[in-house]
Structures are given as structure tokens and as C-alpha cells.
C-alpha positions as CSV (number, residue, x, y, z in Angstrom):
1,M,18.1,-38.1,-8.9
2,R,14.8,-38.7,-10.7
3,E,12.1,-40.3,-8.7
4,N,11.5,-42.9,-11.4
5,N,15.0,-44.2,-11.0
6,P,14.6,-48.0,-10.3
7,R,17.5,-47.8,-7.8
8,R,15.9,-45.2,-5.6
9,H,13.9,-46.4,-2.5
10,P,11.1,-44.4,-1.0
11,G,12.3,-41.9,1.7
12,D,15.9,-42.4,0.5
13,R,18.2,-39.8,2.2
14,R,21.5,-41.4,1.3
15,D,24.4,-39.1,0.6
16,R,26.4,-40.5,-2.3
17,R,29.3,-38.2,-1.9
18,F,32.6,-39.3,-0.5
19,D,35.6,-36.9,-0.3
20,G,37.8,-38.7,2.3
21,K,41.5,-39.2,1.7
22,R,43.3,-42.4,2.0
23,E,47.0,-43.4,2.1
24,P,48.4,-45.1,-1.0
25,R,47.5,-48.8,-1.2
26,A,50.3,-51.2,-0.2
27,A,51.1,-54.0,-2.6
28,V,48.7,-57.0,-2.3
29,P,50.6,-60.1,-1.1
30,E,50.9,-62.7,-3.8
31,V,48.2,-65.3,-3.7
32,Q,49.6,-68.8,-2.9
33,E,48.6,-71.3,-5.5
34,E,47.2,-74.7,-4.5
35,D,48.9,-78.0,-5.5
36,E,45.5,-79.8,-5.8
37,T,44.6,-77.8,-8.9
38,R,48.0,-77.2,-10.3
39,L,48.9,-78.3,-13.9
40,E,52.6,-78.5,-14.8
41,G,54.0,-78.9,-18.3
42,R,52.7,-78.2,-21.8
43,N,50.8,-81.3,-22.4
44,A,48.9,-81.1,-19.1
45,L,47.8,-77.5,-19.9
46,T,47.0,-78.3,-23.6
47,E,44.7,-81.2,-22.7
48,A,43.0,-79.2,-19.9
49,L,42.2,-76.5,-22.4
50,R,41.0,-78.9,-25.0
51,A,38.7,-80.5,-22.3
52,G,37.2,-77.1,-21.6
53,R,38.6,-76.9,-18.0
54,T,38.5,-73.4,-16.5
55,I,42.0,-72.1,-16.0
56,D,42.5,-69.3,-13.5
57,K,46.2,-68.4,-14.0
58,V,49.1,-69.5,-16.1
59,F,52.7,-68.8,-14.9
60,I,54.9,-68.8,-18.0
61,A,58.7,-68.5,-18.4
62,D,59.6,-64.8,-19.0
63,G,62.0,-63.8,-21.8
64,D,62.9,-65.7,-24.9
65,I,60.2,-68.5,-25.2
66,D,59.6,-70.7,-28.2
67,K,56.6,-70.4,-30.5
68,G,55.0,-73.5,-29.0
69,L,54.9,-71.9,-25.6
70,Q,53.7,-68.6,-27.1
71,R,50.8,-70.4,-28.8
72,L,49.9,-72.2,-25.6
73,A,49.9,-68.9,-23.7
74,A,47.6,-67.4,-26.4
75,M,45.2,-70.3,-26.2
76,A,45.0,-70.0,-22.4
77,K,44.5,-66.2,-22.6
78,E,41.7,-66.7,-25.1
79,A,40.1,-69.2,-22.7
80,G,40.0,-66.5,-20.0
81,A,43.2,-67.3,-18.0
82,V,45.5,-64.6,-16.6
83,I,49.0,-64.9,-18.0
84,V,51.8,-64.2,-15.6
85,P,55.3,-64.0,-17.0
86,V,57.8,-65.1,-14.3
87,D,61.5,-65.8,-14.0
88,R,62.3,-69.4,-14.8
89,R,63.9,-69.8,-11.5
90,K,60.6,-69.0,-9.8
91,L,59.0,-71.7,-11.9
92,D,61.7,-74.1,-10.7
93,L,60.8,-73.3,-7.1
94,M,57.1,-73.6,-7.7
95,S,57.4,-76.9,-9.5
96,T,56.7,-80.2,-7.7
97,T,57.4,-82.4,-10.7
98,H,60.6,-80.6,-11.7
99,A,59.4,-80.9,-15.3
100,H,57.3,-77.8,-15.9
101,Q,58.6,-77.2,-19.4
102,G,58.3,-73.4,-18.9
103,V,54.7,-73.4,-17.8
104,I,52.6,-74.0,-14.6
105,A,48.9,-73.4,-14.6
106,Q,46.3,-73.0,-11.9
107,A,43.0,-74.6,-12.7
108,A,39.7,-73.4,-11.1
109,A,38.1,-75.8,-8.6
110,H,34.7,-74.9,-10.1
111,E,33.2,-73.2,-13.1
112,Y,32.6,-69.5,-13.0
113,A,29.3,-67.8,-13.6
114,T,28.5,-64.4,-15.1
115,I,26.8,-61.3,-13.6
116,D,23.7,-62.1,-15.7
117,D,23.7,-65.7,-14.3
118,I,23.6,-64.1,-10.8
119,L,20.8,-61.7,-11.6
120,E,18.8,-64.5,-13.3
121,E,19.1,-66.6,-10.2
122,A,17.6,-63.8,-8.2
123,A,14.8,-63.4,-10.7
124,A,14.1,-67.2,-10.7
125,R,13.6,-67.1,-7.0
126,G,11.4,-64.0,-7.2
127,Q,13.8,-62.0,-4.9
128,A,15.7,-58.7,-5.0
129,P,19.3,-59.5,-5.9
130,L,21.7,-59.9,-2.9
131,I,25.3,-60.0,-4.1
132,V,28.7,-59.9,-2.4
133,I,31.5,-58.1,-4.3
134,C,35.1,-58.9,-3.1
135,D,37.6,-56.1,-3.8
136,E,40.9,-57.9,-4.2
137,L,40.8,-60.5,-1.5
138,S,44.1,-62.4,-1.3
139,D,43.3,-65.0,1.4
140,P,41.6,-68.2,0.1
141,H,40.1,-68.9,3.5
142,N,38.4,-65.5,3.5
143,L,36.8,-66.0,0.1
144,G,35.7,-69.6,1.0
145,A,34.2,-68.3,4.3
146,I,32.3,-65.5,2.4
147,M,30.9,-68.0,-0.1
148,R,29.8,-70.2,2.8
149,S,28.0,-67.3,4.6
150,A,26.5,-66.0,1.3
151,E,25.0,-69.4,0.5
152,C,23.6,-69.8,4.0
153,A,22.1,-66.3,3.9
154,G,20.4,-67.0,0.6
155,A,22.6,-64.6,-1.4
156,H,22.5,-65.0,-5.2
157,G,26.1,-64.6,-6.1
158,V,29.7,-63.5,-5.3
159,I,31.8,-61.4,-7.6
160,I,35.6,-61.3,-7.7
161,P,38.1,-59.5,-9.9
162,K,40.2,-61.5,-12.4
163,R,43.5,-60.0,-11.2
164,R,45.0,-59.3,-7.8
165,S,42.6,-61.7,-6.2
166,V,42.4,-65.3,-5.2
167,G,40.3,-67.4,-7.5
168,L,38.4,-70.6,-7.0
169,T,41.3,-72.7,-5.8
170,A,41.0,-76.0,-3.9
171,T,41.6,-74.3,-0.6
172,V,38.7,-71.8,-1.3
173,A,36.5,-74.8,-2.2
174,K,37.4,-76.5,1.1
175,A,36.9,-73.4,3.2
176,S,33.5,-72.9,1.6
177,A,32.3,-76.2,3.2
178,G,30.6,-77.2,0.0
179,A,29.1,-73.8,-0.9
180,V,31.3,-73.8,-4.0
181,E,28.8,-76.3,-5.5
182,Y,25.8,-74.0,-5.0
183,M,27.0,-70.4,-4.9
184,K,27.5,-68.6,-8.3
185,V,30.8,-66.9,-8.5
186,A,31.5,-64.4,-11.3
187,R,35.0,-63.4,-12.2
188,V,35.2,-59.9,-13.8
189,I,38.0,-58.0,-15.5
190,N,37.3,-54.8,-13.6
191,I,35.3,-54.3,-10.4
192,N,34.5,-50.7,-11.2
193,T,33.1,-51.6,-14.6
194,C,31.1,-54.4,-12.8
195,I,29.7,-51.8,-10.3
196,A,28.6,-49.5,-13.1
197,E,26.9,-52.5,-14.9
198,L,25.0,-53.4,-11.7
199,K,23.9,-49.8,-11.1
200,E,22.5,-49.7,-14.6
201,K,20.5,-52.8,-13.8
202,G,19.0,-51.2,-10.6
203,V,21.4,-52.6,-8.0
204,W,22.5,-50.4,-5.1
205,I,26.2,-50.6,-4.1
206,Y,27.0,-50.7,-0.4
207,G,30.7,-50.5,0.6
208,A,31.7,-51.9,4.0
209,A,34.1,-49.3,5.6
210,G,34.9,-48.7,9.2
211,E,34.6,-44.9,8.6
212,G,31.4,-45.3,6.7
213,S,28.9,-42.5,7.5
214,V,25.8,-44.8,7.9
215,P,25.4,-47.6,10.5
216,M,24.3,-50.8,8.8
217,Y,21.0,-50.7,10.8
218,R,20.1,-47.5,9.1
219,S,20.9,-48.7,5.6
220,D,18.2,-50.1,3.3
221,L,19.2,-53.6,2.2
222,T,15.7,-54.7,1.3
223,G,16.0,-53.8,-2.4
224,P,18.5,-55.0,-5.0
225,A,21.8,-54.7,-3.2
226,A,25.5,-55.5,-3.6
227,I,27.8,-55.5,-0.5
228,V,31.4,-54.7,-1.3
229,I,34.1,-56.2,1.0
230,G,37.6,-54.7,0.8
231,N,41.0,-56.2,0.7
232,E,42.4,-57.7,4.0
233,G,45.1,-55.0,4.3
234,D,43.8,-51.8,2.8
235,G,40.0,-52.2,2.7
236,L,38.2,-50.8,-0.3
237,S,40.3,-49.4,-3.0
238,P,39.9,-45.6,-3.6
239,L,38.0,-45.8,-6.9
240,V,35.7,-48.6,-5.7
241,R,35.0,-46.5,-2.5
242,K,34.1,-43.6,-4.7
243,N,31.8,-45.6,-6.9
244,C,29.8,-47.0,-4.0
245,D,26.3,-45.5,-3.4
246,M,26.8,-45.7,0.3
247,L,29.6,-46.5,2.8
248,V,28.2,-48.4,5.8
249,H,29.9,-49.4,9.0
250,I,29.2,-52.1,11.6
251,P,28.8,-50.6,15.0
252,M,31.5,-51.9,17.4
253,S,32.0,-51.3,21.1
254,G,35.3,-53.1,21.7
255,R,38.8,-51.9,21.7
256,I,39.6,-53.4,18.3
257,S,38.4,-51.2,15.4
258,S,38.1,-53.7,12.6
259,L,36.7,-57.1,11.7
260,N,38.0,-59.9,9.5
261,A,36.7,-59.6,5.9
262,S,34.7,-62.7,6.0
263,A,33.2,-61.8,9.5
264,A,32.2,-58.4,8.2
265,A,30.6,-59.9,5.1
266,S,28.6,-62.4,7.3
267,I,27.3,-59.7,9.6
268,L,26.2,-57.4,6.7
269,L,24.6,-60.4,4.9
270,Y,22.5,-61.3,7.9
271,E,21.5,-57.7,8.4
272,A,20.1,-57.9,4.9
273,V,18.3,-61.1,5.8
274,R,16.9,-59.5,8.9
275,Q,15.6,-56.4,7.0
276,R,14.1,-58.5,4.2
277,L,12.3,-60.8,6.7
278,N,10.9,-57.8,8.5
279,T,9.4,-56.4,5.2
280,E,7.6,-59.8,4.7
281,V,5.9,-59.7,8.0
């Protein structure tokens, strides 16, 4: 690596190779949608889209649907929503109004930001970016708790994938204890593309992994950094793991070998806070 690379720190001895093998990933459990932000029926979704409301996901009747429903799905997709074709019987089970008209949507509890918004927030504060990337979290309480810790630690943003992940639902907002109003959350199509973009902008990527070769105390989180937290069941996905600059672990002395995703994120965030405070002394 060239010495003038903006992502390289003085005295950096990090080994960016990873050749470990992992078992195939199990299916991620389906994210439970929240009634507080659910929209049922064509008119409800149409008006929400016209009003510019952010829609996370649209469950739409699979199979032979009419042109009106097709146009509505196209509008929602253009607005950034994930379209999920499902059996009409599933829509019947999901529905609380029993008048879903072939469509049930999940609105976001808050507006999403962009990666540039997060980096601009760091620049406005005159700080090196500190970001949390969530690799397919399915538990809304975990995402909310991570947002809360990130806000308290002074992080500049959280990044989540568009698919196979919980979004900014009402439960996430509640679990964040108000952090949803302050913490910038970007939703991206592909986490690995996002990682590549961050690397190009000088951000180092640290993956949290129990088998990581570097203890967190020996990592350098003082510069531009993104901490990647894996899925509750499988941890980091293989390609995300490969694309991290470093895999770090949290030293543990107990009999249990792993931490809850939000707890791990909190510990690593505050290690970054500790290191950054020490460099200011």
C-alpha cells in the first residue's frame, strides 16, 4: 500500500488478509412488521407516496394482479421501497383491517439519510467519521439499541442494507429512546458496495468477529472508521468479512463466547471514544 494512501495510519501493521472458512449462512428470520407504521389498502399507500412519506417495504399480492396494483407497485419501487410479492393468504393473515385490497405497506418511522450526509456531519463537527454498519440485523430492538449507543458515543451515522434487514420501524424508534431523531441512518442497496465507497473516501472498515485476529485495544479507531456488526445468528456475511480491512475481537474471560449485537457495538464504539479522547490529551 502506498504511504500517501489517506486510509493508512502511521505505524500501521494491519494484516488485511482473511482466509478463514465459514459454514453456509442460515436463512435470516423474517422481520416482523409493526402495526404503528403499517398502511393497508391502495388509497392509503397512494396518498402516503403523494405526500412524500418514506416507505420501507410493500407486500403485494403475488400472481395475477390488475394494472392499478402494478402501477402502485411501480410508484412505490421508484420511491425506494422494497417490493415483496406474497401469497394473498399471507396478506389476509397480516391484515388488521381485513380490507388490504392486495397491498400492505410498511412506512419508515423517520426519514433516511445518505452516506454523504453522514460524512458531511462528521466534517461539520471537525471530526474523523465514526460510523456503524449493520450487516443484516433482523431484530428491531438491536437496531434501536445500536442507534442509541451510537448517538450517545457521538458517532456520525448508522448504515443498514435495504434488504434482509429491519428498517426504521416504530419498534426501532422506541428502542432507540429518541436517538432516531438525531442519528443519521442511511439505507443502502448493497453493503459491500457501500464498504467500497467508504474505503475510496478514506474510511477504514473494522469488522467485529469473535475470531478476529486483533483485540480491539490494539486496533486504531482514531482515524476515519466504520465498525461492522454482523447478523444476530451468523455474524458477518462471508463477503463483508472479506472486504473488512481488519477483523477485531472483544476480549472476553467468561464461559460464554459471544455478545449480543447491540452490546458488541456499544463496547467498540466506546473503545473508539476512549482512543479519540486519549489522542486529544
